[in-house]
Structures are given as C-alpha cells and as structure tokens.
C-alpha positions in Angstrom: -0.3 0.0 -0.1 1.5 3.8 -0.9 1.7 5.8 1.7 0.8 9.5 1.4 2.2 12.7 2.7 1.9 17.0 2.9 5.0 18.8 3.1 4.2 22.2 4.4 6.8 24.5 3.4 7.5 27.8 5.0 10.4 30.4 2.8 12.8 31.9 3.2 12.0 34.9 1.1 13.3 32.7 -1.8 10.6 33.0 -5.6 8.1 30.4 -3.8 7.4 29.0 -7.9 11.7 28.2 -8.2 11.5 26.6 -5.2 8.3 24.4 -5.7 9.9 23.4 -9.3 12.8 22.4 -7.6 10.5 20.5 -4.7 9.1 18.2 -7.8 12.5 16.9 -8.7 13.1 15.6 -5.0 12.5 11.9 -5.3 8.5 10.3 -4.0 7.7 14.2 -4.9 4.6 13.5 -7.1 3.9 17.3 -6.7 4.0 20.5 -5.4 2.1 23.7 -5.6 2.3 27.2 -5.0 0.3 29.0 -2.1 -1.3 31.9 -0.4 -1.4 31.5 3.1 0.8 30.2 7.0 2.8 28.0 4.3 4.6 29.1 0.7 4.4 25.4 -0.9 3.1 22.7 -0.3 3.9 18.8 -1.4 2.2 15.5 -2.0 4.5 12.8 -1.3 3.7 9.2 -1.9 6.3 6.2 -1.2 6.2 2.6 0.6 7.1 3.6 3.5 6.6 6.0 6.2 9.9 5.7 7.2 10.7 7.0 4.2 9.1 10.8 5.1 12.2 12.1 7.0 14.5 11.5 4.5 11.6 13.5 1.6 11.5 15.9 3.7 15.1 16.9 4.8 16.0 16.9 1.0 13.5 19.8 0.7 15.4 21.2 3.7 18.3 21.7 1.5 16.8 23.9 -0.6 18.1 27.5 -0.6 15.3 29.6 1.1 13.3 26.8 2.3 13.3 27.6 6.4 10.7 25.1 7.7 9.3 22.0 6.6 6.4 20.0 8.4 5.1 16.5 7.2 1.0 15.4 7.9 1.3 12.0 7.3 -1.9 10.9 5.6 -4.1 8.4 8.2 -6.5 6.0 6.2 -8.8 4.8 9.2 
C-alpha cells in the first residue's frame, strides 16, 4: 500500500514558484503547489513506507530558501 504525506513548506524570502519546481525534482514528491497563507509551498509525497518521509523532508530542507518543512502523514482509518 502506498503511504501518502503532505509536506508544508515555509520559505525565507525565496520565490515560491522556483522552490516548487525544485521540490518536484525530489524523489518521492508527486507534485508541489505554491500556496497563499501560512505555508508557501505544499508538496504531495507518496512512498512505500512511512520511514521514507523524513528523508524526503530533509532533501527539501536543503533547497535554498526553505526555512521549515512540516510533515503531515495521511492516515486512512
């Protein structure tokens, strides 16, 4: 079963569109969208195991301009 998470990304004065393009290149990221509000970019991540989510978040954290990455794992009851 595929595991799903949304990564909520806050930026430090970077261009959200440019960061979203880079985020889409990270392994495990299905898509990334620029948003208006508390977070600047939201990424959809799909992997085989939830253990992979921290590595994806760490890769995104290394992108220039990324201030904070919060992971929200989707739970299917």
